[in-house]
C-alpha positions as CSV (number, residue, x, y, z in Angstrom):
1,X,107.6,-8.4,-12.2
2,X,108.9,-9.6,-8.9
3,X,110.7,-13.0,-8.9
4,X,109.3,-15.9,-6.8
5,X,111.5,-17.3,-4.1
6,X,112.3,-21.0,-4.0
7,X,113.7,-20.9,-0.5
8,X,112.1,-23.6,1.7
9,X,110.6,-22.2,4.9
10,X,112.8,-24.5,7.1
11,X,115.9,-22.8,5.6
12,X,114.8,-19.3,6.2
13,X,116.6,-17.2,8.9
14,X,114.6,-16.5,12.2
15,X,114.4,-13.1,13.7
16,X,115.1,-12.5,17.4
17,X,113.2,-9.9,19.6
18,X,116.4,-7.8,19.3
19,X,116.0,-8.0,15.4
20,X,112.4,-6.9,15.6
21,X,113.2,-4.1,18.1
22,X,115.9,-2.9,15.8
23,X,113.4,-3.0,12.9
24,X,111.2,-0.6,15.0
25,X,114.1,1.8,15.5
26,X,115.0,1.7,11.8
27,X,111.5,2.8,11.0
28,X,113.0,6.2,11.7
29,X,114.5,6.0,8.2
30,X,110.9,6.0,6.6
31,X,111.1,9.6,5.6
32,X,114.9,9.6,4.7
33,X,114.3,9.6,0.9
34,X,110.8,11.0,0.5
35,X,109.9,11.6,-3.1
36,X,106.6,12.1,-5.1
37,X,107.1,9.0,-7.2
38,X,107.2,6.3,-4.3
39,X,106.8,8.5,-1.2
40,X,108.4,6.5,1.7
41,X,109.3,3.3,-0.3
42,X,113.1,3.9,-0.3
43,X,113.2,4.7,3.4
44,X,110.9,1.8,4.1
45,X,113.1,-0.7,2.2
46,X,116.3,0.6,4.0
47,X,114.6,-0.1,7.4
48,X,113.5,-3.6,6.1
49,X,116.8,-4.6,4.5
50,X,118.7,-6.0,7.5
51,X,115.8,-8.2,8.6
52,X,115.1,-9.4,5.0
53,X,118.8,-10.2,4.7
54,X,118.7,-12.4,7.8
55,X,115.4,-14.1,6.6
56,X,116.6,-15.0,3.1
57,X,120.3,-15.7,3.9
58,X,121.9,-16.9,0.6
59,X,118.7,-16.9,-1.3
60,X,119.6,-13.9,-3.6
61,X,116.5,-14.3,-5.7
62,X,114.2,-14.3,-2.8
63,X,115.9,-11.3,-1.3
64,X,115.7,-9.4,-4.7
65,X,112.0,-10.2,-5.0
66,X,111.4,-9.0,-1.4
67,X,113.3,-5.8,-2.0
68,X,111.6,-5.1,-5.3
69,X,108.2,-5.5,-3.6
70,X,109.2,-3.2,-0.8
71,X,110.1,-0.5,-3.3
72,X,106.5,-0.1,-4.4
73,X,104.6,3.1,-3.4
74,X,103.9,3.5,0.3
75,X,102.9,6.4,2.5
76,X,101.9,5.7,6.1
77,X,102.0,7.2,9.6
78,X,105.6,7.0,11.0
79,X,104.4,5.8,14.4
80,X,102.2,3.2,12.9
81,X,104.9,2.0,10.3
82,X,106.7,-0.4,12.9
83,X,103.4,-2.3,13.3
84,X,103.2,-3.0,9.5
85,X,106.9,-3.7,9.3
86,X,106.7,-6.3,12.0
87,X,103.8,-8.0,10.5
88,X,105.5,-8.0,7.0
89,X,108.7,-9.4,8.5
90,X,106.7,-12.2,10.2
91,X,105.0,-13.1,7.0
92,X,108.4,-13.1,5.1
93,X,109.9,-15.4,7.8
94,X,107.0,-17.9,7.5
95,X,107.1,-18.1,3.7
96,X,103.8,-16.4,2.8
97,X,103.1,-15.9,-0.9
98,X,104.5,-12.8,-2.4
99,X,101.0,-11.7,-3.6
100,X,99.7,-12.0,0.0
101,X,102.4,-10.0,1.5
102,X,102.2,-7.3,-1.0
103,X,98.4,-7.3,-0.9
104,X,98.4,-6.8,2.8
105,X,101.0,-4.1,2.8
106,X,99.3,-2.2,0.1
107,X,95.9,-2.6,1.7
108,X,96.9,-1.7,5.2
109,X,99.3,1.3,4.8
110,X,96.4,3.7,3.9
111,X,94.2,2.8,6.9
112,X,97.2,2.8,9.3
113,X,98.0,6.2,8.0
114,X,94.6,7.6,8.7
115,X,94.3,5.9,12.1
116,X,97.9,6.7,13.0
117,X,97.5,10.4,12.2
118,X,94.3,10.6,14.0
119,X,95.7,9.2,17.1
120,X,99.1,10.9,17.2
121,X,98.9,14.2,15.3
122,X,95.2,15.1,15.9
123,X,94.6,13.5,19.3
124,X,97.5,12.8,21.7
125,X,99.9,15.7,20.7
126,X,97.3,18.5,20.5
127,X,95.7,17.5,23.8
128,X,99.1,17.2,25.5
129,X,100.2,20.5,23.9
130,X,97.1,22.2,25.1
131,X,97.5,21.1,28.7
132,X,101.3,21.7,28.8
133,X,100.9,25.1,27.2
134,X,98.8,26.3,30.1
135,X,101.4,25.1,32.5
136,X,104.1,26.8,30.5
137,X,102.0,30.1,30.4
138,X,102.0,30.0,34.2
139,X,105.8,29.7,34.3
140,X,105.8,26.1,35.3
141,X,108.6,23.8,34.2
142,X,106.0,20.9,34.0
143,X,104.8,22.4,30.6
144,X,107.7,21.6,28.4
145,X,108.9,18.7,30.6
146,X,105.6,16.8,30.2
147,X,105.3,17.5,26.5
148,X,109.0,16.3,26.0
149,X,108.3,13.0,28.0
150,X,105.1,12.3,26.0
151,X,107.0,12.9,22.7
152,X,109.8,10.7,24.0
153,X,107.4,8.0,24.9
154,X,105.9,7.9,21.5
155,X,109.4,7.8,20.0
156,X,110.4,4.8,22.3
157,X,107.1,3.0,21.5
158,X,108.4,2.1,18.0
159,X,110.2,-1.0,19.3
160,X,107.2,-2.5,21.2
161,X,104.9,-1.6,18.3
162,X,107.2,-3.6,15.9
163,X,107.0,-6.5,18.2
164,X,103.3,-6.3,18.4
165,X,103.1,-6.4,14.6
166,X,105.5,-9.3,14.4
167,X,103.7,-11.4,17.2
168,X,100.4,-10.6,15.6
169,X,101.7,-11.8,12.2
170,X,103.0,-15.0,13.7
171,X,99.8,-15.8,15.5
172,X,97.6,-14.9,12.5
173,X,99.5,-16.9,9.8
174,X,96.9,-19.6,9.4
175,X,94.0,-17.1,9.4
176,X,95.7,-14.9,6.8
177,X,96.3,-17.9,4.5
178,X,92.6,-18.8,4.6
179,X,91.2,-15.3,4.5
180,X,93.7,-13.1,2.9
181,X,91.2,-11.9,0.2
182,X,88.7,-10.9,2.9
183,X,91.4,-9.2,5.0
184,X,92.6,-7.2,2.1
185,X,89.1,-6.3,0.9
186,X,88.1,-5.1,4.4
187,X,91.3,-3.2,4.8
188,X,90.6,-1.5,1.4
189,X,87.1,-0.5,2.5
190,X,88.5,1.0,5.6
191,X,91.1,2.8,3.6
192,X,88.5,4.2,1.3
193,X,86.4,5.4,4.2
194,X,89.5,7.1,5.9
195,X,90.4,8.8,2.5
196,X,86.8,10.0,2.1
197,X,86.9,11.6,5.5
198,X,90.2,13.2,4.8
199,X,89.0,14.7,1.5
200,X,86.1,16.5,3.3
201,X,88.4,17.7,6.2
202,X,91.5,18.8,4.4
203,X,90.6,19.7,0.8
204,X,88.9,23.1,1.0
205,X,87.5,25.1,-2.0
206,X,85.4,28.2,-1.3
207,X,83.8,30.1,-3.9
208,X,83.7,33.9,-3.2
209,X,81.7,35.0,-6.3
210,X,78.3,36.5,-5.6
211,X,75.4,36.6,-8.1
212,X,73.3,39.8,-8.2
213,X,69.5,39.0,-8.2
214,X,68.0,42.5,-7.8
215,X,69.0,45.9,-6.9
216,X,71.2,45.8,-3.9
217,X,70.7,42.1,-3.3
218,X,73.2,39.3,-4.1
219,X,73.4,35.6,-3.5
220,X,76.6,34.1,-2.3
221,X,77.3,30.9,-4.2
222,X,79.3,29.2,-1.4
223,X,77.2,29.9,1.7
224,X,73.7,29.9,0.2
225,X,74.1,27.3,-2.4
226,X,77.0,24.8,-2.0
227,X,77.1,24.8,1.9
228,X,73.4,24.3,2.2
229,X,72.5,22.1,-0.8
230,X,75.9,20.3,-1.7
231,X,78.3,20.7,1.1
232,X,81.9,19.7,0.2
233,X,80.8,19.0,-3.4
234,X,83.7,21.1,-4.9
235,X,86.5,19.4,-2.9
236,X,85.0,15.9,-3.8
237,X,84.7,16.9,-7.4
238,X,88.2,18.3,-7.7
239,X,89.6,15.2,-6.0
240,X,87.9,12.9,-8.4
241,X,89.1,15.0,-11.3
242,X,92.6,14.6,-10.1
243,X,92.1,10.8,-9.6
244,X,90.7,10.6,-13.2
245,X,93.7,12.4,-14.7
246,X,96.2,10.3,-12.6
247,X,94.5,7.0,-13.2
248,X,93.1,7.2,-16.6
249,X,95.1,9.8,-18.4
250,X,98.4,9.0,-16.7
251,X,99.2,12.5,-16.0
252,X,102.2,13.0,-13.7
253,X,101.5,13.8,-10.0
254,X,104.0,16.7,-10.4
255,X,102.0,18.3,-13.2
256,X,98.8,17.9,-11.1
257,X,100.4,19.5,-8.0
258,X,101.8,22.4,-10.1
259,X,98.6,22.8,-12.0
260,X,96.6,23.0,-8.6
261,X,98.9,25.7,-7.4
262,X,98.6,27.7,-10.6
263,X,94.8,27.4,-10.6
264,X,94.6,28.4,-7.0
265,X,96.6,31.5,-7.6
266,X,94.8,32.4,-10.8
267,X,91.4,32.0,-9.3
268,X,92.4,33.8,-6.1
269,X,93.8,36.7,-8.1
270,X,90.5,36.8,-10.0
271,X,88.5,36.9,-6.8
272,X,86.7,33.7,-7.6
273,X,88.2,31.6,-4.8
């Protein structure tokens, strides 16, 4: 259990714009120690460490509690991460309750991952790549140059995005104190909505089996049953099965991943999927 900090707000260190910009640059470490247990937590904590040290100063218990909290599971979009880091740094600086800071971080990293992925990987980069590829196909130097400049701009944007999160956190302190439960609940709803969309989009299970109904006639289970009556039922059901095994039966994520690979290979070899 995380320790509570006794450090008065007046004694806490204050971050400068340079500190917050550096926080944005350090978000590059987010993927530095990726693992299946905590995902980005180690890299996230490494990025937050200098700011937390300055905020807590000699308050070792407060710093330890903050570091322990940041080592919780987190997985978000790397371009959106500075926004959440800046917001968290602002809340730490203003002495918000540990439960409020943790609740907002946990509630927001999922929605930010979905929104950030949709904006960067599924909107900006594909559109720019499509346009610049046509230039490159015609032998124009503008193709690779424009794509590089756009990618560079996204890279540089980490610093102002961190400042945006920090300034938003500073202005929203009183509102967050009054409505932290509502904010967390709304963020959780948004996160569930995004995850639901991702399940339908990325989890794909198609049954190849056909059922003979008469001489020379068969019914394709996937196209004539699932796709028409229960579209995406199999991906949803398998996702809920994994969630149940993970949440209720405490099955290791590694076991579930390996089991999914084995089932996919087995059913594919059998011609079912």
